[in-house]
N, C-alpha and C positions, 0 to 999 in steps of 0.2 A: 780505534786509537792504537791498539797493540799492533795491528797489521800495518798501519801507517808508520809507526816507529820501526818495525822490523824492515820494511821496505827502505826506509831512510838509512838504516844501518847496513844494508846489503851492499856489497861491492858490485860493480858492473859485471854482467855476464860476458865472458869471453867466447871466442869461437869454439874452443875445446869443450867448454861447459855446454854451449848450445848443441854441439854435436853429441855429447853424452846424453843430454835430455832428449834429443831427437831419436837416438838409438833406443832409449828406454820407452819412448812413446810409440815408435813405429816398428820395432823389431822385437816383438814378444817372444820370438823363437830364441833370442839370446838371453841367457840368464845374466844376472848382475855381474858375476865374475867375468863372463865373456865380454860384457860391455866394458868393464875396467881394462881388460887385456886389449881390446880393440882401440881404446883411447891411449893406452900405455900408462895407466895409472894403477895404483893399488886399489883394492876394494875400499879401504878406509878413506883414501884421498877422493875416490869417486863419490862416496857418501857425503863427505864434507862439501865438495863442489856442487853436487846436486842439491843438497840442503840449502846452500847459499843461493842457488838459482831459482828454486821453486818453493822453498820453505819447509820441505820434508825430505826425508831420505829416499833413496831409490826404491826400496820395497814399498814404502807407504805411497810413493808417487804412482807406482804401477797398480797398487790396489785401488787408488782413487780413480785412475784412468779406467780400470776394469768396471768399477761401479758406475762411472759416468756412461760407459757404453751400455751397461745394463739398463740404466734409466732411459737412455735414448731409445733402446729397443722396446721397452715397456710402453713408451709413449706412442709407438707406431705399430705394434703387433699384439695380438692376443697371445699371452705367454704359454709356451710348453716349457715348464720349469726345468725339467731334466735336459731338454734340448738346448735351451738358453744357457744353462750352466756350462754345458760342454762347448757350445759355440763361442762363449765369451772367455773361457779359460778357467772356470772354477773346476775343482776336482770332482764335485758332484753337487746335487741340489741342496744338500744340507749345508755345505760351505757357502753357497750363494745366499741362503737364507740367513745364516749367522752373520756374514759380512754386511748384508742389507740392514739387519737390525742394528749393527754397530754404527753404520754411517747414517742411516735415516731415522733410527730410533723407533722403528716399527717394522712389521713383517712386510714382505712384498705384497701379500694379499691385502693388508690394511692400506698400504700405499695406493694400490689400484682402486680400492673402494673409496678412498678419500679424494683421489686426484681425477678420477674419471666417472663421477656419478651421473653426469648428463652427457658424457662423451666430449666435454669441452676441454679436459686436460688441466683444469684449474683446481687447486685445493680449496675445499670449502670448509669453513669452521662454524 
């Protein structure tokens, strides 16, 4: 219900907003200030426009994207935690684990134990 209400209140996403979200999505080499400069906006304006487009600010959006990439890799490879952390953009393995706990409510090891018990990729309760 809250998401439906939020979507109804959101204004349509314009070309500049879509470009900003695209840069945040596909140009991890650009920091948030560089994305704002590229679009010609202040960081504050970028944050407001991105929040309107995707529901969270630029930093949170990038964190969610990084976490999503991590989950995709966990579903397809046996993890080398330190290597995975570096490949996906975490400062180190401890940052990966901390963020995983924050978003998933469990450690990466617990996630794997629950989601891949028979190799099927489904969470069992």
